[in-house]
N, C-alpha and C positions, 0 to 999 in steps of 0.2 A: 559508518554512521551508527551512533549509539541509540539506545532505546528511546531516550527523551527526544532526540531529533526525529526519529522515525514516527513517534507518536504525534509530534507537532506537525510533521509533514502530512500525516493522514488527516488530522483535524483541519488544516488549512485547505487541503485538497477537496475535502467534502463540505467545507463551509460550516463546520460545526463549532460551537463554543465549548469551552471547558466545562461550563456549568451544565450544558445539555448532556455531555458525555458522563459527567459525574452523576447526574440524575439517572441516566440509563444504567450505569454500573452500580448504582445505589451505594456510592461512596461519597464522603465529604469532598467538596471542591478543594479544600486545603490539601487533602491527600493526593488528589489528582495533580494539584499544583506542584507537589513534591516530585511527581514523576516527570513533569515538564522541566523542572529546574535541575533534575538529575541528582537530587538529594535523597531520594528514596525510590524504591522499585516495588511493583505490585507483587502480591503473593501469587501462587500458581493459579488459583481459581480466578482471580481478577485478570491475570494475563490471558487466560483462556477466553474470558468474556470479551476482552478488548479484541482479541484475534477474531472471534466470532462476529462481533459487531462490525468490524472493518473488512471481513471476509479475506483475511490474510492468515498466514501460519504464525504460530508462536515462534518458530525459527526465524521468520522474517523480522518479527518484532525484536528479537534478541540479536539479530545480525549473524545468525548461524547459516552458513551456506548449505543449501539442500543437496540432495543426492545428485541432482542435475547440475549443481554449481552454476546457476545462472549468475550473470553479472548484475550490477545494480540497475542498469537500463532495462535489461530483460525482465527483472522483477517488477520494475515500474510499469512496463508495458502490460504484463500479466495482471497486475493489480488494477490498472486503469480499465482493462477489458472487463474484469469482473464487476466493476462499478456501473457498467453501462446497461441500458435496457436491451432487449433482444434486437430491436431495430437499429439501435446505435452500434451494437456489436457487429451486425452485418455490414454496416457502412464502414466501420473501423477496419474490418477484414478486407473489404473491397479496396480501400485506400492503400493498405499494405500491399495487396496484390498488384495494384497499379504501380507502386514504387519498384516492385520486383521486375515488372515488365520493362519499365524505363531503364533500369540498371542492366537488364539482359540485352536490350537493344544497344545500349552504349558499349557494352563489352563486345558485342558482335561486330560493331563498326571498327573497333580497334584492331 
């Protein structure tokens, strides 16, 4: 997934408009539009601001695998987790643990 798709995904996921993000970043909406169309890319400082705003790494935005080399789904799970409130995080973790218990029970039956 390239930068423009990742940025679009983050905006859609958070329900944020391009205009809102452009205001937060203090850049023209047309400049941000170029990022979405893939016709231009942000400078380093703007890339850092985008990463900070969405609580993701610049490596994630650029599609560079991290040291842990998580796959796309693992990165998505981590990013979603970081967007949640503390209460939602606890519920999210409990649901994951419930899936693990179910899978363990199924494996033990086999």
